[in-house]
All heavy atoms as an XYZ file, in Angstrom:
841
protein
N     259.897   -110.183     89.397
C     259.557   -110.505     87.972
C     258.358   -109.684     87.556
O     257.485   -109.407     88.227
C     259.144   -112.023     87.912
C     260.339   -113.000     88.071
S     259.777   -114.658     87.608
C     261.336   -115.208     86.893
N     258.350   -109.383     86.257
C     257.233   -108.600     85.729
C     256.242   -109.590     85.161
O     256.499   -110.768     84.991
C     257.710   -107.636     84.695
O     258.100   -108.396     83.447
N     255.030   -109.141     84.843
C     253.984   -109.936     84.242
C     254.373   -110.538     82.942
O     253.892   -111.544     82.497
C     252.726   -109.143     84.165
C     251.938   -109.026     85.479
O     252.281   -109.846     86.393
N     251.021   -108.159     85.583
N     255.394   -109.889     82.271
C     255.902   -110.417     80.982
C     256.640   -111.742     81.173
O     256.829   -112.560     80.231
C     256.760   -109.438     80.214
C     256.028   -108.241     79.683
C     255.794   -107.161     80.865
O     256.679   -106.962     81.712
O     254.738   -106.547     80.843
N     257.062   -112.029     82.308
C     257.771   -113.285     82.681
C     256.792   -114.467     82.908
O     257.269   -115.606     83.150
C     258.648   -113.074     83.872
C     259.738   -112.138     83.747
O     260.273   -112.003     82.600
O     260.046   -111.421     84.685
N     255.494   -114.238     82.764
C     254.474   -115.216     83.125
C     253.510   -115.455     81.880
O     253.280   -114.523     81.066
C     253.558   -114.789     84.304
C     254.335   -114.761     85.566
C     254.960   -113.562     86.021
C     254.460   -115.864     86.417
C     255.668   -113.534     87.183
C     255.185   -115.828     87.519
C     255.781   -114.630     87.980
O     256.431   -114.547     89.124
N     253.080   -116.674     81.831
C     251.897   -116.945     80.908
C     250.704   -117.087     81.829
O     250.726   -117.814     82.839
C     252.176   -118.314     80.168
C     250.946   -118.744     79.406
C     253.387   -118.279     79.327
N     249.639   -116.372     81.537
C     248.468   -116.443     82.421
C     247.403   -117.385     81.840
O     247.095   -117.199     80.658
C     247.856   -115.066     82.581
C     248.680   -114.149     83.537
C     249.800   -113.521     83.122
C     248.248   -114.116     84.858
C     250.548   -112.699     84.082
C     249.033   -113.364     85.744
C     250.160   -112.682     85.397
N     247.068   -118.338     82.679
C     246.102   -119.335     82.298
C     244.747   -119.105     83.014
O     244.744   -118.888     84.199
C     246.660   -120.741     82.623
C     247.990   -121.122     82.096
C     248.413   -122.404     82.667
C     247.995   -121.163     80.564
N     243.578   -119.189     82.261
C     242.311   -119.126     82.921
C     242.046   -120.375     83.640
O     242.209   -121.479     83.151
C     241.216   -118.897     81.908
C     239.831   -118.755     82.594
C     238.721   -118.607     81.588
C     237.391   -118.668     82.361
N     236.294   -118.742     81.471
N     241.752   -120.269     84.971
C     241.628   -121.410     85.748
C     240.214   -121.510     86.457
O     239.851   -122.596     86.982
C     242.631   -121.543     86.940
C     244.034   -121.748     86.311
C     242.672   -120.270     87.779
N     239.430   -120.395     86.483
C     238.160   -120.400     87.102
C     237.443   -119.112     86.794
O     237.985   -118.193     86.101
C     238.385   -120.602     88.644
N     236.262   -118.971     87.327
C     235.516   -117.734     87.316
C     235.399   -117.313     88.842
O     235.498   -118.110     89.784
C     234.135   -117.876     86.771
O     233.340   -118.715     87.516
C     234.197   -118.330     85.354
N     235.224   -115.979     89.085
C     235.078   -115.485     90.430
C     233.933   -116.185     91.155
O     234.046   -116.439     92.350
C     234.780   -114.040     90.439
C     235.878   -113.093     89.917
C     236.839   -112.576     90.886
N     236.304   -112.127     92.111
C     237.102   -111.654     93.069
N     238.406   -111.584     92.901
N     236.648   -111.195     94.220
N     232.921   -116.569     90.495
C     231.783   -117.239     91.057
C     232.116   -118.579     91.656
O     231.467   -119.050     92.583
C     230.657   -117.438     90.008
C     230.125   -116.157     89.392
O     230.310   -115.155     90.011
O     229.652   -116.187     88.256
N     233.161   -119.258     91.127
C     233.625   -120.555     91.556
C     234.390   -120.500     92.901
O     234.605   -121.569     93.479
C     234.432   -121.211     90.552
C     233.649   -121.593     89.302
C     234.521   -122.170     88.256
O     235.072   -121.419     87.395
O     234.587   -123.439     88.217
N     234.856   -119.341     93.240
C     235.670   -119.237     94.492
C     235.082   -118.102     95.374
O     235.584   -117.004     95.359
C     237.128   -118.905     94.123
C     237.629   -119.745     92.973
C     238.001   -119.122     95.376
C     239.025   -119.311     92.421
N     234.111   -118.452     96.138
C     233.438   -117.511     97.046
C     234.387   -117.059     98.220
O     235.395   -117.869     98.486
C     232.164   -118.085     97.655
O     231.268   -118.474     96.613
N     234.064   -116.012     98.823
C     234.855   -115.552    100.037
C     234.895   -116.722    100.961
O     233.954   -117.363    101.298
C     234.200   -114.294    100.697
C     234.943   -113.972    101.987
C     234.317   -113.128     99.736
N     236.124   -116.985    101.469
C     236.366   -118.086    102.416
C     236.554   -119.412    101.738
O     236.929   -120.412    102.480
N     236.383   -119.567    100.440
C     236.512   -120.770     99.749
C     237.945   -120.973     99.174
O     238.678   -120.022     99.071
C     235.411   -120.912     98.659
C     234.038   -120.911     99.147
C     233.698   -122.120     99.934
O     234.060   -123.262     99.557
O     233.042   -121.989    100.989
N     238.167   -122.287     98.766
C     239.433   -122.518     98.179
C     239.186   -123.447     96.937
O     238.204   -124.186     96.895
C     240.278   -123.413     99.118
C     240.574   -122.659    100.405
C     241.092   -123.560    101.483
N     240.938   -122.987    102.779
C     241.774   -123.025    103.798
N     242.836   -123.753    103.691
N     241.548   -122.409    104.928
N     240.054   -123.260     95.945
C     240.009   -124.074     94.707
C     241.337   -124.761     94.588
O     242.378   -124.110     94.546
C     239.727   -123.157     93.540
C     239.712   -123.857     92.213
C     238.458   -124.832     92.059
C     239.632   -122.876     91.075
N     241.305   -126.073     94.460
C     242.545   -126.904     94.335
C     242.643   -127.293     92.866
O     241.709   -127.689     92.281
C     242.399   -128.098     95.196
C     242.386   -127.858     96.647
C     241.228   -127.584     97.262
C     243.546   -127.838     97.344
C     241.199   -127.273     98.638
C     243.588   -127.519     98.732
C     242.382   -127.269     99.381
N     243.817   -127.071     92.342
C     244.081   -127.449     90.948
C     245.512   -127.893     90.733
O     246.353   -127.744     91.672
C     243.769   -126.322     89.974
C     244.294   -124.940     90.305
C     245.338   -124.493     89.278
C     243.160   -123.969     90.424
N     245.816   -128.375     89.546
C     247.179   -128.750     89.262
C     247.563   -128.279     87.930
O     246.763   -128.337     86.907
C     247.274   -130.345     89.256
C     248.688   -130.838     89.187
C     248.779   -132.304     89.380
O     248.465   -132.866     90.477
O     249.177   -132.951     88.375
N     248.758   -127.566     87.785
C     249.125   -127.021     86.524
C     250.563   -127.510     86.360
O     251.440   -127.375     87.294
C     249.110   -125.466     86.555
C     247.684   -124.996     86.721
C     249.678   -124.988     85.256
C     247.576   -123.516     86.866
N     250.884   -128.099     85.258
C     252.203   -128.647     84.977
C     252.689   -129.550     86.174
O     253.852   -129.430     86.559
C     253.243   -127.507     84.747
C     252.917   -126.666     83.483
O     252.232   -127.232     82.603
N     253.316   -125.479     83.478
N     251.815   -130.390     86.543
C     252.149   -131.362     87.700
C     252.443   -130.667     89.039
O     253.075   -131.299     89.914
C     253.302   -132.250     87.313
C     252.888   -133.191     86.155
O     251.770   -133.723     86.140
N     253.808   -133.366     85.187
N     252.054   -129.384     89.193
C     252.316   -128.655     90.407
C     250.938   -128.481     91.045
O     250.101   -127.807     90.501
C     252.999   -127.363     90.199
C     254.425   -127.425     89.617
C     255.424   -128.042     90.600
O     255.280   -127.805     91.794
O     256.290   -128.767     90.177
N     250.800   -128.877     92.270
C     249.502   -128.660     93.077
C     249.484   -127.233     93.471
O     250.449   -126.726     94.106
C     249.545   -129.726     94.223
C     251.007   -130.035     94.347
C     251.661   -129.878     93.077
N     248.321   -126.627     93.265
C     248.178   -125.202     93.561
C     246.827   -125.027     94.270
O     245.824   -125.748     93.941
C     248.205   -124.374     92.314
C     249.536   -124.379     91.644
C     247.859   -122.804     92.600
C     249.674   -123.791     90.260
N     246.734   -124.120     95.252
C     245.465   -123.807     95.898
C     245.281   -122.250     95.673
O     246.177   -121.543     95.946
C     245.437   -124.264     97.321
C     246.464   -123.600     98.187
C     244.025   -123.986     97.919
N     243.985   -121.983     95.318
C     243.575   -120.508     95.193
C     242.696   -120.289     96.446
O     241.760   -121.106     96.642
C     242.895   -120.172     93.968
C     243.765   -120.558     92.773
C     242.476   -118.730     93.948
C     243.047   -120.446     91.476
N     243.037   -119.325     97.263
C     242.276   -118.975     98.446
C     241.697   -117.620     98.352
O     242.328   -116.667     97.977
C     243.166   -119.052     99.728
C     243.801   -120.471     99.853
C     242.423   -118.666    100.932
C     244.933   -120.577    100.844
N     240.277   -117.552     98.546
C     239.627   -116.304     98.528
C     239.572   -115.742     99.974
O     238.797   -116.244    100.776
C     238.288   -116.410     97.938
C     237.587   -115.057     97.794
O     237.863   -114.060     98.516
N     236.600   -114.982     96.831
N     240.449   -114.793    100.252
C     240.521   -114.227    101.628
C     239.972   -112.831    101.596
O     240.564   -111.896    101.097
C     242.039   -114.174    102.056
C     242.337   -113.656    103.490
C     241.642   -114.591    104.513
C     243.769   -113.653    103.670
N     238.696   -112.700    102.103
C     238.005   -111.407    102.173
C     237.930   -110.739    100.836
O     237.997   -109.568    100.712
C     238.678   -110.514    103.236
N     237.760   -111.539     99.806
C     237.564   -111.014     98.443
C     238.831   -110.861     97.629
O     238.833   -110.556     96.411
N     240.000   -111.056     98.244
C     241.248   -111.065     97.497
C     241.704   -112.546     97.257
O     241.669   -113.328     98.195
C     242.335   -110.316     98.296
O     241.828   -109.005     98.502
C     243.620   -110.357     97.557
N     242.104   -112.807     96.046
C     242.526   -114.215     95.704
C     244.043   -114.337     95.749
O     244.819   -113.517     95.263
C     242.114   -114.553     94.261
C     240.600   -114.531     94.034
C     240.315   -114.920     92.556
C     239.895   -115.491     94.933
N     244.460   -115.385     96.498
C     245.898   -115.726     96.614
C     246.094   -117.131     96.087
O     245.229   -118.027     96.396
C     246.292   -115.732     98.091
C     246.217   -114.337     98.720
C     245.079   -113.975     99.423
C     247.265   -113.422     98.601
C     244.969   -112.742    100.007
C     247.101   -112.175     99.192
C     245.990   -111.881     99.893
N     247.134   -117.325     95.333
C     247.480   -118.715     94.737
C     248.822   -119.068     95.219
O     249.785   -118.338     95.018
C     247.416   -118.609     93.260
N     248.868   -120.194     95.858
C     250.176   -120.671     96.406
C     250.271   -122.161     96.120
O     249.332   -122.870     95.815
C     250.234   -120.451     97.943
C     250.265   -118.956     98.292
C     249.179   -121.167     98.673
N     251.559   -122.684     96.261
C     251.762   -124.127     96.081
C     250.999   -124.872     97.190
O     251.044   -124.376     98.342
N     250.451   -126.023     96.898
C     249.680   -126.777     97.854
C     250.517   -127.899     98.473
O     250.131   -128.994     98.636
C     248.389   -127.346     97.168
C     247.574   -128.113     98.130
O     247.611   -127.882     99.334
O     246.808   -128.971     97.647
N     251.831   -127.557     98.774
C     252.720   -128.518     99.326
C     253.590   -127.823    100.347
O     254.204   -126.883    100.080
C     253.625   -129.253     98.258
C     254.654   -130.118     98.836
C     252.792   -129.857     97.185
N     253.567   -128.358    101.625
C     254.440   -127.763    102.620
C     255.855   -128.204    102.318
O     256.116   -129.327    102.000
C     254.014   -128.375    104.060
S     255.007   -127.771    105.349
N     256.727   -127.201    102.413
C     258.102   -127.475    102.119
C     258.825   -128.196    103.224
O     259.947   -128.698    103.078
C     258.893   -126.161    101.855
O     258.760   -125.298    102.976
C     258.339   -125.522    100.581
N     258.150   -128.415    104.388
C     258.848   -129.099    105.508
C     258.833   -130.643    105.189
O     259.838   -131.231    105.293
C     258.043   -128.838    106.747
C     258.365   -129.891    107.844
N     257.398   -130.642    108.392
C     259.553   -130.223    108.517
C     257.935   -131.423    109.322
N     259.222   -131.174    109.360
N     257.647   -131.196    104.789
C     257.586   -132.631    104.573
C     256.789   -133.041    103.329
O     256.427   -134.142    103.219
C     257.020   -133.299    105.836
C     255.580   -133.038    106.041
O     254.981   -132.220    105.309
O     254.924   -133.602    106.926
N     256.531   -132.000    102.498
C     255.797   -132.232    101.186
C     254.395   -132.744    101.403
O     253.806   -133.356    100.495
C     256.618   -133.216    100.343
C     257.950   -132.633     99.969
C     258.705   -133.465     98.968
O     258.154   -134.396     98.375
O     259.909   -133.147     98.737
N     253.839   -132.478    102.610
C     252.429   -132.782    102.833
C     251.555   -131.703    102.273
O     251.938   -130.592    101.930
N     250.267   -131.952    102.120
C     249.281   -131.010    101.615
C     249.126   -129.769    102.569
O     249.176   -129.916    103.775
C     248.027   -131.734    101.511
C     248.088   -132.920    102.432
C     249.601   -133.207    102.484
N     249.127   -128.629    101.977
C     249.054   -127.328    102.758
C     247.713   -126.642    102.587
O     247.215   -126.011    103.536
C     250.158   -126.466    102.226
C     250.303   -125.078    102.928
C     250.672   -125.281    104.419
C     251.384   -124.284    102.203
N     247.036   -126.844    101.523
C     245.887   -125.998    101.161
C     244.671   -126.154    102.150
O     243.864   -125.211    102.126
N     244.565   -127.202    102.894
C     243.499   -127.356    103.817
C     243.819   -126.704    105.101
O     243.023   -126.845    106.027
C     243.178   -128.871    104.020
C     242.413   -129.437    102.839
O     241.614   -128.683    102.232
O     242.647   -130.647    102.589
N     244.985   -126.132    105.294
C     245.366   -125.561    106.503
C     244.486   -124.414    106.944
O     243.866   -123.704    106.142
N     244.545   -124.092    108.224
C     243.797   -122.912    108.816
C     244.446   -121.669    108.314
O     245.649   -121.565    108.173
C     243.901   -123.077    110.316
C     243.142   -121.973    111.078
C     243.286   -122.139    112.526
O     243.458   -123.291    113.058
O     243.291   -121.082    113.279
N     243.622   -120.648    108.149
C     244.138   -119.275    107.750
C     244.129   -118.426    108.986
O     243.138   -118.425    109.744
C     243.214   -118.688    106.628
C     243.094   -119.622    105.410
C     243.667   -117.320    106.264
C     244.425   -119.834    104.731
N     245.162   -117.721    109.237
C     245.277   -116.759    110.407
C     245.833   -115.438    109.785
O     247.041   -115.353    109.522
C     246.186   -117.353    111.451
C     246.397   -116.422    112.708
O     245.550   -115.519    112.745
O     247.261   -116.650    113.458
N     244.982   -114.496    109.581
C     245.431   -113.240    108.935
C     245.809   -113.603    107.512
O     245.003   -114.190    106.720
N     247.087   -113.294    107.073
C     247.585   -113.591    105.793
C     248.540   -114.802    105.857
O     249.265   -115.014    104.953
C     248.371   -112.422    105.242
C     247.482   -111.253    104.789
C     247.406   -110.109    105.646
C     246.686   -111.347    103.630
C     246.566   -109.114    105.172
C     245.897   -110.320    103.247
C     245.854   -109.151    104.059
O     245.039   -108.147    103.657
N     248.302   -115.663    106.792
C     249.092   -116.818    107.038
C     248.301   -118.102    106.799
O     247.121   -118.165    107.202
C     249.799   -116.897    108.400
C     250.730   -115.770    108.688
C     251.294   -115.779    110.010
O     251.276   -116.801    110.699
N     251.755   -114.611    110.503
N     248.930   -119.049    106.152
C     248.250   -120.396    106.130
C     249.197   -121.319    106.962
O     250.368   -121.249    106.941
C     248.231   -120.941    104.604
C     247.381   -122.203    104.619
C     249.629   -121.068    103.938
C     246.913   -122.648    103.205
N     248.502   -122.178    107.775
C     249.153   -122.961    108.773
C     249.112   -124.482    108.232
O     247.988   -125.022    108.001
C     248.504   -122.914    110.109
C     248.479   -121.450    110.512
C     249.218   -123.763    111.155
C     247.588   -121.131    111.754
N     250.250   -125.100    108.056
C     250.248   -126.483    107.644
C     249.491   -127.348    108.669
O     249.759   -127.293    109.887
C     251.602   -126.968    107.558
S     251.779   -128.751    107.026
N     248.532   -128.149    108.211
C     247.722   -128.972    109.105
C     248.484   -130.069    109.701
O     247.989   -130.667    110.670
C     246.608   -129.480    108.217
C     246.989   -129.337    106.875
C     247.994   -128.281    106.824
N     249.637   -130.420    109.257
C     250.399   -131.561    109.757
C     251.298   -131.269    110.937
O     251.308   -131.897    111.907
C     251.187   -132.268    108.658
C     250.235   -132.918    107.648
C     250.975   -133.369    106.423
N     252.031   -134.264    106.696
C     252.265   -135.429    106.033
N     251.501   -135.755    105.064
N     253.312   -136.159    106.380
N     252.105   -130.142    110.780
C     253.079   -129.801    111.757
C     253.126   -128.352    112.183
O     254.006   -127.947    112.940
C     254.539   -130.246    111.288
C     254.679   -131.732    111.050
N     254.768   -132.274    109.812
C     254.599   -132.762    111.949
C     254.846   -133.576    109.911
N     254.765   -133.908    111.185
N     252.180   -127.608    111.641
C     252.001   -126.234    112.148
C     252.938   -125.192    111.506
O     252.868   -123.983    112.012
N     253.659   -125.463    110.525
C     254.498   -124.454    109.921
C     253.585   -123.380    109.290
O     252.556   -123.730    108.834
C     255.375   -125.046    108.779
N     254.046   -122.136    109.263
C     253.226   -121.078    108.837
C     253.915   -120.387    107.600
O     255.100   -120.282    107.623
C     252.998   -120.018    109.899
C     252.098   -120.414    110.986
C     251.996   -119.360    112.124
N     251.091   -119.710    113.154
C     249.965   -119.073    113.282
N     249.592   -118.076    112.523
N     249.050   -119.533    114.249
N     253.076   -120.055    106.618
C     253.579   -119.369    105.402
C     252.721   -118.158    105.169
O     251.583   -118.136    105.318
C     253.518   -120.318    104.219
C     254.322   -121.595    104.374
C     253.715   -122.765    105.044
C     255.590   -121.698    103.980
C     254.363   -123.851    105.167
C     256.307   -122.858    104.148
C     255.689   -123.993    104.751
N     253.377   -117.107    104.555
C     252.723   -115.880    104.196
C     252.082   -116.079    102.816
O     252.733   -116.468    101.822
C     253.676   -114.698    104.205
C     253.035   -113.370    104.009
O     252.175   -113.207    103.098
O     253.285   -112.510    104.762
N     250.748   -115.939    102.768
C     250.018   -116.107    101.493
C     250.409   -115.078    100.470
O     250.277   -115.371     99.228
C     248.531   -116.039    101.710
C     247.879   -117.138    102.497
C     246.428   -116.842    102.852
C     247.890   -118.438    101.622
N     250.873   -113.959    100.862
C     251.253   -112.872     99.915
C     252.656   -113.121     99.254
O     252.818   -112.763     98.106
C     251.212   -111.540    100.624
C     249.866   -111.179    101.189
C     249.942   -110.043    102.120
N     250.684   -110.525    103.340
C     250.852   -109.743    104.453
N     250.326   -108.556    104.498
N     251.481   -110.233    105.473
N     253.543   -113.670     99.985
C     254.866   -113.799     99.574
C     255.398   -115.230     99.441
O     256.429   -115.522     98.840
C     255.855   -113.058    100.516
O     255.813   -113.705    101.824
C     255.485   -111.635    100.623
N     254.741   -116.149    100.221
C     255.209   -117.517    100.203
C     256.247   -117.820    101.257
O     256.673   -118.911    101.484
N     256.680   -116.746    101.957
C     257.764   -116.912    102.910
C     257.422   -117.852    104.032
O     256.290   -117.816    104.615
C     258.142   -115.519    103.459
C     259.249   -115.562    104.473
C     259.865   -114.194    104.673
C     261.052   -114.199    105.589
N     262.107   -115.103    105.277
N     258.380   -118.791    104.371
C     258.203   -119.633    105.553
C     258.483   -118.813    106.809
O     259.468   -118.120    106.906
C     259.215   -120.778    105.458
N     257.393   -118.785    107.673
C     257.494   -117.959    108.785
C     257.876   -118.623    110.114
O     258.291   -117.962    111.059
C     256.058   -117.200    108.969
C     255.628   -116.341    107.817
C     254.193   -115.942    108.005
C     256.614   -115.190    107.627
N     257.581   -119.907    110.205
C     257.905   -120.675    111.436
C     258.386   -121.996    111.144
O     258.193   -122.647    110.076
C     256.590   -120.787    112.277
O     255.675   -121.625    111.584
C     255.987   -119.507    112.746
N     259.128   -122.522    112.090
C     259.677   -123.870    111.974
C     258.447   -124.834    112.108
O     257.392   -124.460    112.748
C     260.684   -124.158    113.129
C     261.940   -123.363    113.029
C     262.768   -123.601    114.320
C     262.745   -123.783    111.778
N     258.449   -126.008    111.581
C     259.646   -126.696    111.030
C     259.972   -126.338    109.550
O     261.054   -126.784    109.129
C     259.307   -128.175    111.233
C     257.858   -128.225    111.073
C     257.347   -126.874    111.690
N     259.189   -125.585    108.888
C     259.547   -125.104    107.518
C     260.639   -124.000    107.594
O     260.537   -123.088    108.315
C     258.339   -124.691    106.798
N     261.571   -124.151    106.619
C     262.571   -123.123    106.454
C     262.687   -122.662    104.992
O     263.341   -121.716    104.648
C     263.948   -123.572    106.894
C     263.930   -123.812    108.451
C     264.401   -124.815    106.179
N     262.027   -123.329    104.101
C     261.929   -123.079    102.672
C     260.601   -122.493    102.298
O     259.587   -123.005    102.740
C     262.223   -124.313    101.815
C     262.079   -124.041    100.306
C     263.629   -124.901    102.168
N     260.609   -121.433    101.527
C     259.375   -120.696    101.090
C     258.520   -121.617    100.176
O     259.083   -122.520     99.498
C     259.696   -119.457    100.425
C     260.431   -118.444    101.278
O     260.483   -118.621    102.502
O     261.039   -117.560    100.716
N     257.237   -121.389    100.101
C     256.354   -122.048     99.057
C     256.235   -121.146     97.909
O     256.412   -119.919     97.967
C     254.963   -122.339     99.670
C     254.276   -121.136    100.191
C     255.076   -123.427    100.758
C     252.868   -121.311    100.553
N     255.914   -121.671     96.721
C     255.736   -120.861     95.562
C     254.452   -120.097     95.646
O     253.426   -120.526     96.187
C     255.717   -121.833     94.426
C     255.370   -123.208     94.940
C     255.832   -123.134     96.407
N     254.438   -118.818     95.148
C     253.249   -118.055     94.922
C     253.144   -117.722     93.520
O     253.997   -117.692     92.725
C     253.292   -116.729     95.718
C     253.362   -116.933     97.210
C     254.487   -115.823     95.423
N     251.818   -117.577     93.102
C     251.541   -117.367     91.712
C     250.708   -116.100     91.545
O     249.722   -115.897     92.365
C     250.696   -118.497     91.164
C     251.471   -119.872     91.266
C     251.318   -120.604     92.419
C     252.284   -120.337     90.237
C     252.001   -121.820     92.649
C     252.947   -121.496     90.348
C     252.814   -122.287     91.614
O     253.569   -123.444     91.705
N     251.083   -115.237     90.633
C     250.221   -114.046     90.427
C     248.853   -114.385     89.953
O     248.684   -115.257     89.174
C     251.067   -113.196     89.483
C     251.934   -114.141     88.728
C     252.168   -115.247     89.691
N     247.890   -113.656     90.503
C     246.495   -113.850     90.135
C     245.985   -112.561     89.318
O     246.280   -111.436     89.763
C     245.562   -114.091     91.365
C     244.095   -114.117     90.938
C     246.007   -115.288     92.071
N     245.370   -112.773     88.265
C     244.832   -111.713     87.462
C     243.340   -111.954     87.262
O     242.942   -113.037     86.992
C     245.546   -111.622     86.075
C     244.980   -110.576     85.158
C     245.658   -110.670     83.828
N     247.055   -110.218     83.956
C     247.884   -110.326     82.919
N     247.528   -110.893     81.762
N     249.156   -109.915     83.082
N     242.592   -110.940     87.473
C     241.083   -110.989     87.243
C     240.767   -110.121     86.042
O     241.088   -108.964     85.921
C     240.315   -110.408     88.497
C     240.786   -111.068     89.766
C     238.818   -110.561     88.284
C     240.511   -112.522     89.902
N     239.957   -110.700     85.085
C     239.527   -110.017     83.997
C     238.036   -110.267     83.825
O     237.682   -111.469     83.483
C     240.318   -110.496     82.660
C     241.771   -110.072     82.645
C     242.465   -110.603     81.410
O     241.874   -111.062     80.454
O     243.688   -110.479     81.478
N     237.253   -109.248     84.126
C     235.815   -109.499     84.159
C     235.496   -110.469     85.246
O     235.825   -110.205     86.474
N     234.922   -111.561     84.996
C     234.597   -112.649     85.939
C     235.579   -113.773     85.932
O     235.499   -114.694     86.710
C     233.199   -113.177     85.686
C     232.660   -113.942     86.921
O     232.826   -113.529     88.080
N     231.923   -114.981     86.649
N     236.588   -113.668     85.039
C     237.537   -114.774     84.858
C     238.746   -114.603     85.700
O     239.301   -113.461     85.934
C     237.972   -114.842     83.412
C     236.880   -115.174     82.468
O     235.928   -115.908     82.909
O     236.901   -114.701     81.301
N     239.262   -115.764     86.251
C     240.435   -115.772     87.118
C     241.524   -116.444     86.358
O     241.390   -117.568     85.869
C     240.160   -116.541     88.442
C     241.400   -116.632     89.258
C     238.969   -115.920     89.220
N     242.718   -115.780     86.312
C     243.891   -116.277     85.674
C     245.035   -116.432     86.655
O     245.153   -115.623     87.575
C     244.355   -115.345     84.587
C     243.340   -115.167     83.430
C     242.298   -114.349     83.520
C     243.569   -115.885     82.219
C     241.376   -114.198     82.494
C     242.679   -115.752     81.197
C     241.531   -114.899     81.315
N     245.841   -117.449     86.476
C     247.051   -117.729     87.311
C     248.247   -117.507     86.355
O     248.243   -118.091     85.285
C     246.989   -119.102     87.866
C     245.860   -119.378     88.850
C     248.405   -119.415     88.557
C     246.066   -118.840     90.137
N     249.254   -116.851     86.986
C     250.483   -116.649     86.183
C     251.496   -117.801     86.452
O     251.783   -118.108     87.555
N     251.927   -118.446     85.452
C     252.950   -119.511     85.422
C     254.182   -118.925     84.757
O     254.064   -118.385     83.651
C     252.360   -120.762     84.726
C     251.096   -121.226     85.385
C     253.471   -121.825     84.778
C     251.170   -121.561     86.809
N     255.368   -119.149     85.393
C     256.586   -118.618     84.859
C     256.850   -119.291     83.513
O     256.565   -120.452     83.255
C     257.758   -119.049     85.755
C     257.774   -118.159     87.072
C     259.000   -118.546     87.887
C     258.927   -117.808     89.200
N     260.059   -118.215     90.131
N     257.284   -118.394     82.600
C     257.666   -118.852     81.228
C     258.878   -119.803     81.355
O     259.772   -119.540     82.203
C     257.942   -117.705     80.276
C     256.823   -116.888     79.964
C     257.237   -115.784     78.986
N     256.106   -114.799     78.852
C     255.122   -114.897     77.954
N     255.093   -116.036     77.133
N     254.171   -114.064     77.855
N     258.922   -120.789     80.495
C     260.082   -121.679     80.494
C     261.398   -121.083     79.911
O     261.311   -120.130     79.221
C     259.691   -122.950     79.672
């Protein structure tokens, strides 16, 4: 999908998400977590597709987030489910930085 397929919403400033920090938010009833990994921001769904438990507090290993409940791993860049028990990918959201403002892309209806 191209950026024209998304509406970008301002959700934070860079100052609010320091390196190693996470920002939890909800957009259109969808829980999302933004993770600052070594200065790069990743936005993914905050729900494990295995059992719908929270994912955002999971440990980070490289570009993977590990579900704190059952250990499923997901790629922060693509959302791909990498290990069992998860077999369904998580949503990823494009992040845009403009000056100090952080925007998340939400698919147009």
